[in-house]
Each structure stands twice: as C-alpha cells, then as structure tokens.
N, C-alpha and C positions, 0 to 999 in steps of 0.2 A: 450719520449711521447708527441703526437702533439697536446695534449687535455690541457696540461698543463705549469705552469712553473717549473724548478727544484729549487733547491737550497732556502736557506735563509738567505739572507746577512743583516746584525744589523746595523744599523745608526752609523758613527763615528760623534756624535754629537759637536765635534769640529770644522768640517768643515761646520757647519749650525748654522746658526744667528738666533735667534728665536727671533722676535719684540714683538708679540703681539698673543693671540690666534688667529687672525683673521687672521696672516701671516706667511710665514718663506720666510726666503731669500739664495738662493743655493748660498755659496761663490764660486769663480772661482778656488781655487784650488793655489798650487805653479807652479813656473815656472821654467819647468827643464832647469838651466843652465849650465846642461853639455852635451847639446845636440852637438851632434859635426858637425849636418849640419848648425848651426847656423850661420851666418858670424858676422865678427867682424863691430862696428858701422863706423869706417872709410871706409869700405868695401861698405857698404849697407846703412849707413844713420839708421838705424834702433836704438831702444831705450835700454838703459840699463835697466830694471825696478828696480834695488835695489838703485841705482841713483834717478830716478825719484818718487819713494814713498819718499824716505830721503828729494827730494824738496818740493814735497808734502805736508810731515809731517811740514816744516820749513814755508810753507805758508800757514798752518792751514787746509789742507785739510782732513788728517788724525785721527785731534785730536793729541795727543803728548801735548808740552809742548803750545805750541800756539795754536794746534787746539782745545786744552781742552778749549778756550775761546766760542768757539760755543755751548758747551755742558751746559757753565755754563749760555747761555744767554738761553737757553732752560728752564734750571731748574732754574733760575730767574723768568719766566715766570709765570710758574706754582707755584712758593713759594708766587710771588706777590699776584697771584690769592687766591690761600690759606690762605693769611692771611687778604683778605678781611672778612669783616663782613659779618657773613650770619644771618639769620631768619630763625628759626625752627618753624615749624608747627606740630601740629599732625592729623593725618589721624584719619578716624572714625573706623579703625580696631588697632587701639593705635600705628601704625609704625609711624616713624618720617621720614621728610623730611628739606632737607636745598637746599638755592638758594643762589647764590650770591648776591651784590649789585648790582644795572646796572637794566639787563632786567630782573632779575630773573629765567634766564635759566639754570636749574642744566644740559644741557648740553653743557655748555661751556666748562669743564674740556675738554670733549670727542672732541671737536670744535678744541681745542688746539694740544692735543694728537693725533689728524689725520693731522693736520700740520706741525707736526713736524714731522710725518711718511714720511709724503709729499716733506719734506724737505730731508730728509734723502735719502730717497730711489727714485730713478728715476721711472716717473709713463707715460713717454712721447713715444708715440708705437714707434718714432722713436729707442728709448734705445732698447727695446725689439726685432724691427727687427737686429739693430746692434750685440743683443745679440744671436741670432740667427745665424748670421753668424758668431760671435765665435764660438758656441758653433759645427757646422757642420765643421766648417774648422777645429775642433781639429779632428772630426772622418777623414776628409778627409786626411790629413796631416799622420794620420795611414795607412789609406786605398795605399797611394806612399809608404809608408812602408815595407809594408808586399809584394810588390813586389819588389821593389828595395835594400831592406834587406835583409828579411825573404826568398823567394822565390832565391834570386839571390847565398846565401851560399849554398843553396843547389844543385849546380848544376856544372858539370866538366868545366874545361875551356872550351872544345869544344861546350860545349851548349850554355856559356857565349858568343863565338865568334859567333855562329848563331845567337843569340837575344839581339846582340849588340846593334842595334837600340833602344830597348824597354831600355834596363836600362839606354843609356844615356838620352832618352826623362825624363825619372822618375827620374833621378838624380839631373838635371837641374832644374823640377816641383820642387822636393824636397826643393830643396837648395831655391827657390826663398820664398816657399810657409812657410817654419820654419821661415825667416825675415817677411813676411806679418801676422802671427799668432803671433809674439812676438810683431808687432806694435797693432794689433788687440787688445790682453791683455792689453797690457799699455792704449790703451785708453778706454776700459772699466774702468777699474782700475778707471782713472780720471773721468770720469762719475759717477761714483759709490761712487769715493770718495771727493764728491763736488770742483770737478774742477772747472775751471771758465768756465762761458758761454761758449766761444770760442771752449773748446772741449766735446761740445754734438752736436758732427757732427762725420760722419762716411766717407763720399766720398770724403776728403783727401785722407784718408788712404787707399781707395779702388783704387783711383785715380793714388796713387802711384804704387799699383800692378799691374799696367796696362802693366809693362815695361815687364812683363812675356808672353804678346799675341803673340808677337812671335813665340815663344816655341810650343805653342797650334796650331798656325796655320800651324805648319810644322807637327805637330804630328794630327792632323787631316786628313792634306794627306796621312801620312804613318799610320795609326794605322789598317787598313784594311790590309794591308801587313804583319803589324805584327800576326795580329790575325791566318792570314792563313800560317805563318809559323810555329807558336805554332801547329797548327793543324796536319799540314805535319810532325815535329815533334813526334809529338803525335803518329800518326798513321804509322809512318816509323820506329821510334827507339823504341825498345822494352824498354831499357833501361833506355830514356827519360819518357817513359810512367810512369815506375814505380815509378822515381821519381813525378812526378807530382801527380799520383794518390796520394802518400803517405805524398806528402807536402800539396794537400787538406785535409789530414787527421788531418793534426794537428790543434789546435783552435784556434791559431793566424788566420787561413785561413777561416774565417768565411763563405765567397764566393766562388762561382767557380772561378777558376783564371781568364779564360776570363772576368769575372764579372767586376774585377778591371781594365783591359784594358780600360773599356769604361769610367771608373769614371770619368775621365779629363774633357771627352764632358758634363758630366750629371752638373759636377761641374761651368762649364762656366753658363749654361743655369739659375742654382740655384743663378748665381750670378745676371744674367739679372733679374730674378724673383723677389730678394729681393729691387734692385736700383727702379724695376716700382712700389714695392708697398712702396717703400720710396718717389719718387715723388707723388705718389697719395696723401701721408700724407702729404706732406710739401704744403705751400702755395705759390705762385707766389712769396712773396719776402723772402722765406725763406733762411739763408746764408750758411745753404748746398746744395741748389739745385744747383748750377752752377755744382759744382763737381760732384753732385752724375748724371747730366744730363751728362755734359761729359763725364765720365765715361762708360755711358750707351751707348754713341752714338759709342765708341771704341768697347765696346763689341756686337753691334749688327752685326758688320762685320764679326765679328767670327761665332757668334750662329746663323747667317741665314746658312752659309756654313754646320758648325754641324746639323741642322734641315734637310738638303737635303742629309748628310750621316747616322742621325745616323738609321734612319730607317733599311736600307740595312744591318747593322754592328750589331744591335742588331738581326736580323732573320739570319746575320751569325753566330753569338754567340750561337743561341738558340738551330737553326740546330745540331752545332757542340756538344750542351750538352746530346741534344738528343739521336744523334747518339751511343753515350757513354753509356745511360739509356738503347738502345735497340738491340735486340739479333735477327735475322732474317732476315734483311732488311740492305743489305749491301750499300756502297754509298748514303748515305741519301742525304749529301752535296753535292748541284750542285748550278751552279750560278743561272739560274733562278728560282729556286725553291723557295715558300715564306710559312711559317709557316703560317696560316690563324687563327684556333683552335686547341687546347688541351683541355682534360676532359674524364669525367666518364658517360657510359651510361650502364644499364642493358640491354642488350641483351637476346630477347627470343630463348628458345630453350627446348627440349625435357626435359633436366631435369628441367629446369624450369628457371627465371630468373638469368644472370650470369653477375657479374659485368665485363666490358671491357676499357681499355684506348682507346679511340678515338684520332688520329691526325689526322687532315685534314691541310695537304698543299695543294699549288694553282695547283699541279695536280695529287694526287694520296691522297684516303683515308686511314689509316692503320688503325688495330683494333687489341690491344694486349691482355695480363693480366700479371700481375707481378707474378716472379716467387718468392716463400718464398725462394730457394736455394741460387739463384745469387741477389736478390732483385733485377735485372732490367727486362726489361719488352719484353717478348716474342711475336713476330708479330704473329698472328692467320692468319691474311689474308689483301686482300687489294681490294680497286675497283677503277679503273681510272676515276678521277673527269671527263674525256671527257663525258664516257657514263652514268654518274650517274645520276638518277632520285631519287625521293623522293614524297611520299604519306601519306598523314595526318591519324590519327588513333585515335582512340579513348582517351580522358584522356590526359595523356603526352607521348602515344605512336604515332612512326611513321615509316614507311617503307623505309630503302635504299635500291635503287634498282641499278646493276651494275654487271659487270664481270660476266655474266648469274649467278647471285646469286640474293637472296631477304635478305636483314637482318632486324628484325624489331626489335626495340630499342625500353628504356621507359627513358625518360628523370626524373630529379628530381625534378623539378618544372616547370609549364607553361611557365618561363619566360627563362630557360633554352631550353626546345623546341623551340621557338621563334628563339632564337639566333641562334641554329643548322641549322632547316629550310632554314632563310633568306643566311646563310652564304654557306650551300649545294647549293642553287640554283645559288647564285651569282658566287659562285667558277666556275662551270660549265657552265653558260650561260659565263662568261668571256673568256671560251677557245671556245667556239662556232665560232668562227670568226678567230680563229688564227689556220696558220699554225701545222700539225699534228706531234710532235714530239715523236721520239722512247722511250717509257717506258723501263729504264734497268731492262729487268725482269730477266734476268739472276742473278741479285743481291736480287731477292727477295725468300726467304728460307720459303715457308709457307705451309699449308696444304691443301689438294684439297676438303677433306671432309666439309659438309655443320654443322657438329655437332662438327668441330673442337676436334678430339681426342687427347687429350693432352699428352699422350702417345706417339704420333707419333712424335706430335711436340716439343717434347724433354724437356719437364716439368718436367718427373721422371726422378729426379738426378741418377739413376744406369744406364738410357742409354744413357746419357751424358759422353763423354769420359770427364776424368777430365781437359786434356791437350787444350781443345776445348770450353769448359765452359767459361763466362766472369767472372771475378772477382767482388766479390762483392762490390754494388754500394758505392762510399765512401761519399755519401751526400744524407742523406734521407730527409732534409729538403728544400731543393728545391721544387719551384713551381710544377712541375712534379707531384714531390710522393706525396707532400702535396693534390694535385688535388686528385691522388689516393684514399687516405686517409678519405679524407674528400668527395669524391663524387661531387666535382666542378670542373667548367669549368671557363678557360680564354683563353684571346686571347691575336695577339700581339699586338695590342692595347694598353693592358693593361699592358703587359710590359714596353711600350714606355712610357705610365704615373705612372708607379712605378718607373720609372727612373728619371721621372723629380720631384716625391715630396718625398724627402728625408728628415727627419730630425733627429736632434740630443737634447741632453738636459738635466737634471737633472729632475724627475720627482719622486712622493712620490707614493710607490704603496702599496696596501692593498689585501689579500686576501678575497674572500666571506664570510668565518667566524673569520677572524681573527679583532683585536681591533686594533694592532698599523699598523704605517705607515712605509714604509723601503726605504730611499732613492736611487735612483739606479741611474746610468747613464745609456740611452734607448739613442738605436740607431734604426730608422727603416728604413729599406732598403730593395729592392726585396720581397714585401708582408710580411716581418717576424721581428719583435720585439727583439732584440740582449740588453742584461740585464750585466750591468757592475758594479761594484761598484765606481769606479772613471774612468773620462776619461781616465787617466794615463794606467789604465790596457790593457793588450796588448789582454787577451784570455778573451771572454763572460762568464758569468758565467751558462748562459742558454739563451734557444731562446725561443718564440713564435711565430710560423707561422699562420699568422691572414687570410688566405685565408678560408672562411667559418663562422667565426666572423661576428658578429654586434655591433657597436659602438654608443654609445647616453647618453646622461644625466643618472645618478641614477633615478631609481623609486621611489615613498615615500615608498613601501616594502622594500626598499633597506638601509631603516634608517641612510644613510649615511649625516650626517650635517658638511658637511663641502662646504667652497668655491672652483670651478674651477676643479669641478671632474667629470670625464668622467666615461664609464662602458664599460668592451668588456667582451661580453657574447657568447658561441657555447654551445648549448645544456643544461647541467648543470656543466659546467664551466663560472665562472665569475672572474674577477679582475676589481678592481678600483686603478685607475691612477687620481694623484692630482696635476695640470702646480700651478706655480707663482702668474699669471696675468691672467688677462681674454683676453688679447693677444696671450699670449701662448698657454691656452687653445682654443682658436678658430682655432689656428694653426696647432695643434697636431687633432683636430676633423678634420680638412681638409685633412689633410694630411690622417690620419689614415680610411676615408670614402673611399681613394680611394686605398687603401688596402683592404679592406672589402667589401664593398657593390659594387662592382664591375659589378654586373648584377642589379643594378637598376639604374635608372632616375639620373645623377649626376647634375640634374638642381633645385633640392631641396635646400631653403636658409642654410648658414648654422647657426647652435645654436646657439643664443645670448645667452650666460651664466648668464647674468642678471636678464633674468625670472629665469632660477633655484634657483640663491640665494636669491631672493625674497621671494621666497617657503621657500628654507630652513631657510631663517631667521624670516617668518614666522610661522614655525612651532617648531621652536625651542629657537629665541628669542637670540642663541650666536651661536658662531661659533666655 
C-alpha cells in the first residue's frame, strides 16, 4: 500500500527515559559485544564500553555509589527551597497561591527543575550533530552488512570470485566502521552521562577514523567497474540473475543492490556535511574546532573526487534499474546515455486520457504502460530527441512532435508541465550541434499504431509466451514504481539530492486518528521512510514512499499539542512524527523536504519550531 504504513508497533518503555511531560529522551540501547567484525583494543585502540561505564560510575558520571551525590545535590536544592517559609494569599475566586521568600516568584521551582534538566541532558547543538553521526553510522554499518554478509552468503564460489573486489572493499570498510561505531557510542555515552567537559567533542573521534580514507579512495576508483561487472553478470548469467532477484526480495535488502554499492560515496559526503555544520556552530576558539577542521581538510580531497564521479555512477545505476523494469527496449545501458527525467503524463487518445510513464534520456524519449501481469513497464513508443519539438497547449497540456508522430499529453500540475517543456527543449538543443550517432533501432520493439494497440504490444498475457515474459518486478516501492502510482515526476538531480539527504534516528509516530505515540527507529533514504522497532533489527516493519507527500508542522485543526512535531500528508493519509529536540526537528524537516517537495522551490527557509511551540503552548498551556 503506497498510501499508508503497515504494522502497529508498541513502545518498549524500558528503553525510553521520560523526564517530564515536556520532553522524552531516546535511549541509545545496548552494544552488541558479540560483533564478529569488532577488533580488540590492542589492534585498534577502540574503547571497551563495559570498562568505560564502570569507570564513569566510579567517577560519579552515571549515578551509582558516588554518582548518587550529584542527585543528592539536586534534591537538596529542592528541599531547601521547599523548606523556606512561604506566604499564602487568597485570590478573589477563593483559590490559594504561595510564593517563597526572597523574590516571591512562584516560578522559581520550575526554574530549578529546568536547570536540573539542562544539567542532566545535553542541549548543545554539537551534541545533536554528534548524535546524528552516531545514528546514521548505525544504519551505514548495517548497509555494509547487507552486501558483505547477507548477499555474500547467497552467492556461489564462482560468483564470489567474479565479485571479489566488491567484497574485499566492503569487508575492509566494515572492519573499520565497526570500530568507529563503538568509539562513537562510547563518546555519546560519556557526553550524555556527565562525562568531563573534555568529552563534549566529536572531532577527535572522527579524525581517528580518517585512517580508512585510503580504502575509500581506492573504492571510488573501482566502484564503476564493480557496478558494470554486476550488470554484466545479471545480463549474461541466468543463475546469477535469479539469485540476484531473489535476494532483492528478502526484507533485509530494502534497496536495490546497486544502491548499496554507492552508499560508501554518500557516507563520506554526509561526514563532510556534519563537519561543516559543526564548524559553523563552533566559535573560532572552540577546543573541538582544530580536530574538526583537520578532519574536514582530509575528507575534502576525497569528496572532490566523489562529486566528479557520482553523477555518472548514479546515472549508470539508474539505467540498469530501469532496464530491469522495462520490456520492449533492449540495450538501454549505453556509455553516453543520460537519464534526464522520468514520470507520469496523461496521453490523449481516442479512448480518452491514458496514463503513461515517460522516460526522457539524452538521446531518446520513451513512453510505456505498466503491465498488470508482470508489473514491468511495456514500451509503447519512442521519439528521437534530436528531432523532438514541443508546442504549448491549454491548461497543463502540450504536444510532443517527433518520429513522424504527434503526442498530446497533460501534466498533473503547471509546475510539472514547465519542468517537462524546459528539459525536453534543453535535451533537443544539446544535440543540435553534436555529431549524429545511430540510434540502436534494432533494440526497439514497439508499436507503429498511433493508438498503441495493447494486444499487439503484448500486454495481453494470453498473447505472450510465458518463457519470454519478464518475471514480476521484485521491488515495487522504488522511485520508478512510486512515480507511476502517485502520478509524479523526478529527475536525475533529485536522485543525487536524495543520496546526499539521508538521516536515521528514533522518532515518535502517531496516526491521524490515534491518541498514542509509538517509538520507532526510522531511516530515510531514496525517497522512502523505513520503520524498525530498533536500530538492531535486520528487517523493516514497514515503509512509506514519500514522493507526492507534503511535510510541515501540524495545523490548529490537527489538535496536536506537543513540541517538535511534523506532519506528512498525501490526500487523506496523514502521519505525525515527534522529534526529541528543536535541532533534530529542523534536520528531519530539511531532509524530508528534499524527498517530498521536489518540484517546489528549495529556497524557502526552514520552519523554525519555536513559532509552533509558542502557538501550541498558548493554545494549551501544557505540553
């Protein structure tokens, strides 16, 4: 179901520490000390969490026999305040109020409580950026595991030999990131557990992890060859193709395999983003600035190369995925072919408006319809981009001329129409002065009828030999299929943006008509939210494709009187999510907009949750 979230997960209250009705804190969970990929302290210098926590308890960081003194001080502050004499007055309505000696401010107790909360829970923006690093690192390590452990186990020795470079790189990266993850968890534990001021930093931990950069530099040079080898095996080895498709059906493989191959490149770009945000936050004299700046300088040399390579790699991966999802056009993956835009348009015909999927490439425009039998897209026609012309029409309609035919189509919105017209014109102009290349006509299996006789095109299953028919598509929540179901359009730049805007973490979720909140581990990647009960789970409970959704704060009519809440809506489907802090709220809003409002201007400022909070408090008085 593309419009809803399946499953109903109850909260594990033991892992949630509730401090007051105005705040919830999401616990880190436990560390898997049985991780086979973790190295010993002597080999890596990583921390032993058990010893660290024991030392922290002895130093008074986490309570215990000595740590209880900290709580005693706080309790004494309250007791001393409560034992002070107070004056009692009677109001005109007969209610009584009391005020303590001194300034007579009845809010003093609340101020003390607020001060205690600030002492107990970090509120610095650097802490939340470090925590985002930890949360996304947990997801990244599991992504490495999907290929290095789960996919690896499915392959034959011959397949492993053919893909040996892939597994060598992923095994090395997984080894390093298992150590890095433990170091991050240790640092956040100290930061949250009243470690010394010197522990309120993350640059030193990141700088230490930069020892892995040479592996990434080699991987950046080799990953395209790995992607091409995967595609060759898929096309030429039926047994490997069957294994590949069956693995993508497993719940642990929540993305197409080729997307996991690009994850290491996206990860370094995310490190760079977080470091830039930290340096913006820090002052010139902050004690963590030097390590963060040094780490960023080391990263920049690698990320500059990644940016040069990533568009071509994303494009190649998308061409491979589209080829596996379409029928009637072979040889789609070509070295110089670039995907520009894909999406739904309504084609005008004698039978009325017909939904069609359009693919605009740098040299050819294809249009197709989704088969209800195979769930793949049957190509119905093509227009060479070199001879393509467009003409504006009324409302959201326009005409595409080319290949001795005229196709009248309608977009869903004026914005979509403008996007299509602009990019069709740019694609045609870009070929005007380039040498003409021969389009592989022999690979096109299409209809000549302008009415697109579906029987002749093979959409009637009775006319298609079973051996020749494609197997049902294993993945119907990819952007291609969601574009069809939601009637939206996306371009290559949107895919690149989605790769940069990824986030993970705990959120509280509430359905539109429910009263309770459920704590879930949520991963945003590739225009889709994936929901887990815990970050340690291998398979998602459910997913929610975001194309077509809008995101924003709840309105007055939603009657959601909580802090840091954002709303996801599509038609009559509405979900509410609650973050733990203003910073986390703004970060989720930022990345969700990149996955939902892809057709709108991205220059609009990030919504500041303070306005929403003040409105909620004014309406309700409590949270």
